[in-house]
C-alpha positions in Angstrom: 15.9 61.9 55.5 13.0 59.7 56.7 12.2 58.9 53.1 15.7 57.8 52.4 15.9 55.6 55.5 12.6 53.9 54.7 13.8 53.3 51.1 17.0 51.6 52.4 15.1 49.5 54.9 12.6 48.5 52.2 15.4 47.5 49.8 17.1 45.5 52.6 14.0 43.4 53.1 13.6 42.9 49.4 17.2 41.8 49.0 16.8 39.2 51.8 15.0 36.5 49.8 17.2 37.2 46.7 20.3 36.6 48.8 18.9 33.4 50.1 18.7 31.9 46.7 22.5 32.2 46.1 24.0 28.7 46.2 26.7 28.2 48.7 29.0 25.3 48.8 29.0 23.3 52.0 31.9 21.0 52.9 31.2 17.4 52.2 28.3 18.0 49.9 28.9 17.5 46.2 27.8 20.2 43.8 24.5 19.6 41.9 24.6 17.5 38.7 24.3 19.7 35.6 21.3 19.0 33.4 21.9 17.1 30.2 22.2 19.0 26.9 18.9 19.3 25.0 18.3 16.6 22.4 18.6 17.7 18.8 15.4 17.2 16.8 15.9 15.0 13.7 16.1 16.9 10.4 13.0 16.4 8.3 13.9 16.0 4.7 11.5 16.1 1.8 8.5 14.0 2.8 6.9 12.1 0.0 3.1 11.6 0.3 1.9 8.0 0.9 0.8 6.1 -2.2 -2.8 6.6 -3.1 -5.2 3.9 -2.1 -6.8 2.3 -5.1 -10.1 0.7 -4.6 -10.1 -3.1 -5.0 -12.4 -4.6 -7.6 -15.6 -5.8 -5.9 -15.6 -9.5 -5.4 -19.1 -10.7 -5.6 -20.7 -13.2 -3.4 -21.8 -16.6 -4.7 -25.3 -15.2 -5.2 -23.9 -12.3 -7.3 -22.0 -14.8 -9.5 -25.1 -16.9 -10.0 -27.1 -13.8 -11.0 -24.4 -12.7 -13.4 -24.3 -16.2 -15.0 -28.1 -16.4 -15.3 -28.0 -13.0 -17.1 -25.1 -14.2 -19.4 -26.8 -17.4 -20.4 -28.8 -16.1 -23.3 -25.7 -14.4 -24.8 -23.5 -17.5 -24.4 -25.9 -19.8 -26.2 -23.9 -19.9 -29.4 -20.5 -20.4 -27.8 -20.7 -24.2 -27.7 -23.0 -24.5 -24.7 -26.3 -26.2 -25.0 -28.8 -23.3 -25.0 -31.5 -25.5 -23.3 -29.5 -26.6 -20.2 -29.3 -23.4 -18.1 -28.5 -25.3 -14.8 -25.3 -26.9 -16.2 -24.2 -23.5 -17.7 -24.7 -21.7 -14.4 -22.8 -24.4 -12.5 -19.9 -24.2 -15.0 -19.9 -20.4 -15.0 -20.1 -19.9 -11.3 -17.2 -22.3 -10.4 
């Protein structure tokens, strides 16, 4: 009998906090506002990969162009250029 009585008392104490959480309506106090519905995630369709990055051709500096024209001078000698005037050929080739 003692055991039963202690069990009932223990359950009574355990039920106390649970009963305190039950919402009661008080006169003059509006009920709580319900939470909004969850947002729907956008549907992800077939995703195409981004276009591949193509390397741009290297644009040389002025010095690179001068070196290229100096190296091209012996081969361009027979194309109507004066083969003895390297300076004018390089100026024409660079610009």
